[in-house]
C-alpha positions in Angstrom: 132.1 81.2 95.5 132.9 84.1 97.9 131.0 86.8 99.8 131.5 90.5 99.1 130.4 93.0 101.8 129.2 96.5 101.5 128.2 98.7 104.5 125.8 101.6 104.6 125.1 104.0 107.5 122.7 104.8 108.9 120.7 101.5 108.6 117.3 102.8 109.7 115.3 105.9 109.2 114.9 108.3 112.1 111.4 107.1 113.0 112.3 103.4 112.9 115.5 104.1 114.9 113.5 105.9 117.6 111.0 103.0 117.8 113.8 100.5 118.2 115.6 102.5 120.8 112.4 102.8 122.8 111.8 99.1 122.8 115.4 98.4 123.8 115.3 101.0 126.6 112.2 99.3 128.0 114.2 96.1 128.4 117.4 97.7 129.7 117.3 101.2 131.3 121.1 101.6 131.1 121.0 101.9 127.3 121.9 105.5 126.3 122.0 105.4 122.5 121.5 103.2 119.4 123.2 103.5 116.0 122.7 101.3 113.0 124.2 100.3 109.6 123.2 97.9 106.9 125.5 95.2 105.7 124.9 93.8 102.2 126.3 90.3 101.7 126.8 89.6 98.0 127.6 86.0 96.9 129.6 86.0 93.7 131.0 83.2 91.5 134.3 85.0 90.8 135.9 88.4 91.6 134.1 91.4 90.1 135.9 93.9 87.8 135.9 97.6 88.8 133.2 98.5 86.3 131.0 95.6 87.6 131.4 96.8 91.2 130.3 100.3 90.1 127.1 98.7 88.5 126.4 96.7 91.7 126.8 99.8 93.9 124.5 101.7 91.5 121.9 99.0 92.0 122.2 98.9 95.8 122.7 102.5 96.7 119.7 105.0 97.0 119.5 107.5 94.1 120.8 110.5 95.9 123.4 108.6 98.0 125.6 107.0 95.4 128.8 107.1 97.5 127.2 105.7 100.7 128.4 102.1 100.3 131.7 101.4 102.1 133.9 98.3 102.4 134.4 98.8 106.1 132.0 98.9 109.0 131.6 102.1 111.0 131.5 99.8 114.1 134.9 98.3 113.5 136.4 100.1 116.6 133.7 100.3 119.3 134.3 101.3 122.9 133.9 99.1 125.9 130.5 100.5 126.8 129.0 99.3 123.5 127.9 96.1 121.9 127.1 95.3 118.3 124.2 93.0 117.5 123.6 92.0 113.9 120.2 90.7 112.8 119.6 89.2 109.3 117.4 86.8 107.4 117.6 83.1 108.2 120.0 81.6 105.7 118.1 78.4 104.8 116.1 80.3 102.2 116.7 83.2 99.8 114.6 86.3 100.6 112.3 88.1 98.2 114.8 91.0 98.4 117.6 88.7 97.1 115.4 87.4 94.3 114.5 90.8 93.1 118.1 92.2 93.2 119.6 89.2 91.5 117.0 89.5 88.8 118.0 93.1 88.3 121.7 92.1 88.2 121.0 89.5 85.5 119.1 92.1 83.4 122.2 94.3 83.3 124.4 91.3 82.5 125.9 91.1 86.0 125.7 87.3 86.0 128.4 86.7 88.6 126.0 87.7 91.4 124.2 84.7 92.8 122.5 85.9 96.0 122.3 89.2 98.0 121.1 89.4 101.6 121.0 92.5 103.8 121.4 92.5 107.6 121.0 95.4 110.1 123.8 95.9 112.6 122.9 97.7 115.8 125.5 99.4 118.0 124.0 99.6 121.5 125.6 102.1 123.8 125.0 101.7 127.5 126.2 102.5 131.0 127.8 99.3 132.4 126.9 95.8 131.0 124.0 93.5 130.8 123.6 89.7 131.2 122.9 87.1 128.5 119.2 87.0 129.3 118.8 90.8 128.8 120.8 90.5 125.6 118.5 87.7 124.3 115.4 89.8 125.1 116.9 92.7 123.2 117.7 90.4 120.2 114.0 89.4 120.2 112.7 93.0 119.9 115.2 94.0 117.2 114.4 91.2 114.8 111.5 89.2 113.4 111.6 85.9 115.3 110.0 84.0 112.4 112.1 85.1 109.5 115.3 86.5 111.1 118.1 85.5 113.5 121.2 86.9 115.1 124.5 86.6 113.3 127.2 86.0 115.9 129.9 86.8 113.3 129.9 88.1 109.8 128.7 85.8 107.1 131.4 84.2 105.0 129.2 81.7 103.1 125.5 81.1 102.6 126.1 77.4 102.8 125.7 76.5 106.4 125.2 72.8 106.0 121.4 72.8 106.0 120.4 69.7 104.1 117.0 68.1 103.7 116.5 65.1 105.9 116.1 61.8 104.0 112.6 60.4 103.8 111.8 57.3 105.9 109.0 54.8 106.5 106.7 55.1 109.5 106.5 51.5 110.7 102.7 51.3 111.4 102.6 47.5 110.6 105.0 46.7 113.4 104.4 49.4 116.0 100.8 50.5 115.2 99.3 53.9 116.1 102.3 54.6 118.4 104.6 55.0 115.3 102.3 57.7 113.9 102.1 59.5 117.2 105.9 59.6 117.4 106.3 61.0 113.8 103.5 63.4 114.5 105.5 65.0 117.4 108.9 64.7 115.5 107.7 66.4 112.3 105.1 68.8 114.0 102.2 67.5 111.8 99.5 68.6 114.2 97.4 65.4 113.8 94.6 65.2 116.3 93.2 61.9 117.7 90.7 61.6 114.9 93.5 62.0 112.3 95.7 59.5 114.0 92.9 56.9 114.1 91.8 57.6 110.6 95.3 57.3 109.0 96.3 54.3 111.1 93.2 52.5 109.9 93.7 53.7 106.3 97.2 52.3 105.9 96.8 49.2 108.0 93.5 47.9 106.8 92.9 49.4 103.4 96.4 50.1 101.9 98.1 47.4 103.9 101.5 49.2 104.0 103.5 51.7 105.9 103.3 55.4 105.0 106.4 57.4 104.3 107.4 60.6 106.0 106.7 62.5 102.8 103.2 61.1 102.7 102.6 62.2 106.3 103.7 65.7 105.4 101.4 65.7 102.4 98.4 64.5 104.5 99.1 67.1 107.2 98.8 69.9 104.6 96.6 68.9 101.7 94.1 66.9 103.8 94.0 69.4 106.7 91.0 71.4 107.9 92.6 74.5 106.2 92.6 72.8 102.8 89.6 70.4 103.0 87.3 72.0 105.5 86.3 68.8 107.3 84.5 70.8 110.0 82.8 73.2 107.5 81.6 70.3 105.3 81.1 67.7 108.1 77.9 66.2 109.5 76.4 68.2 112.3 74.8 66.3 115.2 72.9 68.4 117.7 71.3 66.7 120.8 71.7 63.3 119.2 70.0 64.4 116.0 71.8 65.0 112.7 71.1 68.2 110.9 70.0 68.0 107.2 72.7 70.4 106.0 76.4 71.0 106.7 77.6 74.5 107.5 78.8 74.9 103.9 75.4 73.8 102.6 73.7 76.3 104.9 75.8 79.1 103.5 75.3 77.9 99.9 71.6 77.7 100.4 71.3 81.4 100.9 71.9 81.7 97.1 68.4 80.3 96.6 67.0 83.5 98.2 69.2 86.2 97.0 69.9 88.1 93.7 70.9 85.4 91.1 73.8 87.5 89.7 76.6 85.2 90.7 78.9 84.2 87.9 81.3 82.2 90.0 80.4 80.9 93.5 81.8 78.3 95.8 84.0 76.8 93.1 87.1 78.9 92.5 89.8 81.0 94.2 87.4 83.9 94.3 83.8 84.8 93.5 82.5 87.0 90.7 79.2 88.7 90.0 77.6 89.8 86.8 79.4 92.8 85.4 79.0 95.3 82.5 80.0 96.0 78.9 82.8 98.6 79.2 85.5 100.1 76.9 88.9 98.7 77.8 92.3 99.6 76.6 93.4 96.3 75.2 96.5 95.0 73.2 95.8 94.2 69.6 97.7 90.9 70.1 98.0 89.7 73.7 100.7 87.1 73.0 103.4 89.6 71.9 104.3 93.3 71.9 101.6 95.2 70.0 99.6 98.4 69.8 96.7 99.1 72.2 93.2 99.9 71.1 89.8 100.6 72.7 87.6 97.5 72.8 84.2 96.9 74.3 84.5 94.0 76.6 82.1 92.5 79.2 83.9 92.4 82.5 82.6 90.8 85.7 83.3 92.1 89.2 85.5 90.1 91.6 85.6 90.3 95.4 87.6 88.0 97.6 88.9 88.0 101.1 90.9 85.9 103.6 92.3 86.1 107.0 95.9 85.4 108.1 95.7 85.6 111.8 98.2 83.5 113.7 101.2 84.3 111.4 100.4 88.0 111.8 100.4 87.5 115.6 103.8 85.9 115.6 105.5 88.1 112.9 103.2 91.0 112.1 104.9 92.5 109.0 105.7 89.3 107.1 102.5 87.6 108.3 100.4 90.4 106.9 102.4 90.5 103.6 101.7 86.8 103.1 98.0 87.3 103.8 97.9 90.1 101.2 99.9 88.0 98.7 97.7 85.0 99.1 94.6 87.1 98.4 96.2 88.7 95.4 96.9 85.2 94.1 93.2 84.3 94.5 92.1 87.3 92.3 94.7 86.5 89.7 93.8 82.7 89.8 90.1 83.0 89.3 88.8 81.4 86.1 91.6 81.8 83.5 92.9 85.0 85.1 91.6 88.1 86.8 93.0 91.6 87.4 93.3 93.2 90.9 92.2 96.8 91.4 92.2 97.8 95.1 92.6 96.2 98.5 90.9 96.4 101.9 92.5 95.5 105.2 91.1 95.0 108.7 92.7 94.3 112.1 91.3 93.2 115.4 93.8 93.3 118.3 93.9 93.4 122.1 94.5 96.5 124.2 97.1 98.8 122.7 98.8 100.3 125.8 100.0 103.3 123.7 102.8 105.0 125.7 101.6 108.2 127.3 97.9 107.4 126.4 96.5 105.5 129.3 92.9 104.2 129.0 90.9 103.3 132.1 89.8 99.8 130.9 93.3 98.6 130.0 94.6 96.2 132.7 98.2 97.0 133.3 99.0 93.6 134.8 97.5 91.6 131.9 99.8 88.7 130.8 100.4 88.2 127.0 101.9 85.1 125.4 105.7 85.5 124.9 105.5 84.0 121.4 103.1 86.7 120.1 103.9 90.3 119.2 102.2 93.0 121.3 98.8 94.4 120.0 100.5 97.8 119.3 103.2 96.2 117.3 100.7 94.2 115.4 98.5 97.1 114.5 101.5 99.1 113.2 103.6 96.5 111.5 100.8 94.4 110.1 99.3 97.6 108.5 102.8 98.4 107.1 103.2 94.8 105.7 99.8 94.6 104.0 100.3 98.0 102.3 103.9 97.2 101.4 103.0 94.0 99.6 100.1 95.6 97.7 102.2 98.6 96.7 104.8 96.2 95.1 102.0 94.9 92.8 100.4 98.3 92.3 97.4 97.6 94.4 96.5 100.4 96.9 94.7 99.7 100.2 91.6 102.0 100.0 89.5 100.9 102.9 89.4 98.9 106.1 88.8 98.7 109.8 90.8 98.6 113.0 89.4 97.4 116.4 91.1 97.1 119.8 89.4 95.4 122.7 90.3 93.7 126.0 88.4 93.5 129.3 87.5 91.2 132.1 83.7 90.8 132.3 81.5 90.5 135.4 82.0 86.8 135.5 85.8 87.2 135.7 86.4 86.0 132.2 88.9 87.9 130.1 87.8 88.7 126.6 90.4 90.0 124.2 91.8 89.5 120.7 95.1 87.9 122.0 95.4 86.1 118.6 94.7 89.0 116.2 92.4 89.0 113.2 94.2 90.1 110.0 91.6 90.5 107.3 92.6 91.1 103.7 90.0 91.8 101.0 90.3 92.8 97.4 88.4 94.0 94.4 89.1 93.1 90.8 87.7 92.4 87.3 87.8 89.6 84.9 86.8 89.2 81.2 83.5 87.5 80.9 85.0 84.9 78.4 87.6 83.9 81.1 85.2 82.5 83.7 85.7 78.8 83.0 88.9 76.9 83.7 90.7 75.4 80.7 90.1 71.6 80.3 92.8 69.3 79.0 
C-alpha cells in the first residue's frame, strides 16, 4: 500500500482563518500573517489509472473548484521568516470523514482507495523566531488536542506501529488490593476506594481467582456510575437514618401524581407519551423498494435529552457532536425504532471575555484549567458541533439556551461553569405498535 497526496489552498475559509490568526497572535505578537492549505492523504492498494484519479479528484474537490487539487504544496519553498505546522487526525483510528469518502469511492467502483485523511497545513509568517514552548502553545490552539496531533513530517503510511496491548492477569491472589490499585493507575480505570474494596472482595472471596485486564476494563465501563447509576439508585442515609426511597424512586414516584399518559418511562433509551392517529406517508412494503401511500397510523411522541459536559470542555466541537450523536441514537433506539424530528441544544459556560466587549463583573486575572477550552471557544465550537452532527442526519436545532456566568461572591468563593454544561435534547415520533422490544 502507498499514500497519494493532494493539496488544496486555501485550507480554511476567511472567517476561520481570521479566528486562528487572532489566537496565534495572542500567543506570539511577532506573527504577521497566516496562510493555510489542506493535504489529503489517500491510502491506495495499487497505483491509480488516470481516469481513476479524475474520479477521486471529482469526489474531493468542491463543485466549483474542480482544478483546485495539486500534487505539490504551495509551502514547498518557504522563507526563513516562516514556519509550517501541520495538524491532522490521530492516526490510531479512521475518522468519520474517511469512512464517508471511502464509502463514496466504493459506490463508484473505486475499490483501490482504503482510507483518506485530511490535514491542515499552516504557514506562520513572523518577525524573528520563537522558542519551542511558544511553538507548542501555538500547536495547541491550532488543533483539537483530543482528536488531532501535529505531523512533524508528511505521512507516508497510516501504519505507525500502534498495536493493542496483550491482556494479562491482575495478581490479586498473591498481591491483594495493591495489584488492583496498580492496574487502576496503569489503565486509567478511575476506580475509587469503594470500587477497589468491592472488586478485591468479589474476586478473592466469591470467585476465588484473579481478574484479567479485559475484565477490569469492562467493570470500569459497564459497572460504572455512568452506566449503572449506583448513586442514583443507592440507599440514602441522612443523619443516621435511612430514607425509604432512593433518588430514582423519588423521581419515579412523581408519576403517581401526574397525567398518566406515559407510554414508555424509565425503561428504555428515551421516553414516550400518548400520541395521536395521523395520516403518514408510508411505503407499501417496508422490507424492499415500493410505492408510498397515505396510511392512518397512531404515533407516540418522543422526547429525550442528555448532557455531554466534560468532553465538550476538552474538545468543544467533537465533544458536542458526540453528545448530539448519542441522543440521536437514543431516539432511534427506543422500542423497536423511533424517528427524530428536531433537536434542542443548551450551553452553560463561564465568563466569555469577548475581545473588545469588556463586562464589569468579568475578572481579568481569573485562572482557568489548561486542559479545558476557553468559555468563548466552547460556546462557539460546541454550538457548531451540535448543529453539524444534526445537519448530517437531517435534524435541525430549533431551540435552546445559552448562559454565561462567573463571579466571586461575598464569601470570597468563585462560582463559575468552569466545566461547561452541554445539553442536547430531541423530539421524535414512533409508531404505537413499536413500543415493545422484540423478545427472542
